[in-house]
N, C-alpha and C positions, 0 to 999 in steps of 0.2 A: 788260712789259706783264703788266695782268694778266688772270686767266682769266675771260672774262664769263661762263662756266657757272657759277662758284663764289658769283657774287652773289648777294644776299639778292632773293626774290621774294615782295613783301608777298601776292600774291595766291594765290599758291601756298601761302604760310603760313597764309591765312585758309581755304582749301579744305581744308587737312591738319587744323586745327583743328575746325572744323565736323566732318570724315568722323571724328575721333578720339573727338569726343562722343558721335555717333551709333552708332559701334561701341560703345563703353563701355558705351551703353544696352541695345543689343542683347545685347549678352553676359552684361549683368546680368537681363535678362529669360529668358534662356535657360538662365542657372546656377538662378533661381529655380525654373524649370519642371522642372529636372532634380531638385532637391530635394522638389519636392512628387510627381513618381513615384517617387523613393525611398521615401518615407515611405509613401505610399499600399502600392507594393508590399511593404514591409516589415509594414506592418498585415495585408496580405492572409494573406501567408506565415505570419506568428505565429498568426491565426486559424485558418489550415488546421492548423498543428502541434499546436495544443491540443484542436482537434477530433478529431483522429486519436487523442491520448493518452486524451483521454475516452472514446472510442466503446472502445478498448481495455480500459479500467477498467470500464466499466458491465457490468452482467450480460448476459447471453446473454438475449436475448427470449424469453418463454416459448410453447409450441406452443399454436396455435388448435385446439380441438375441433371436430368438426363436428357440426352440429346434427342430430339425429334427426327424421325425418319420419315 
């Protein structure tokens, strides 16, 4: 006698196909958002590093003189 639990279930198959489709879409959105955030963080870090190096290379600011009254 064949095991009834091993029979193909067309409703389960349709449900799993729909769920896999939705899960793939969600995964794609999550991956693209992670890439955008990574790119944004790298841009910010690069700008901060360049600003720090440029500040070190710039001459020190001159002293301000007091105005005589």
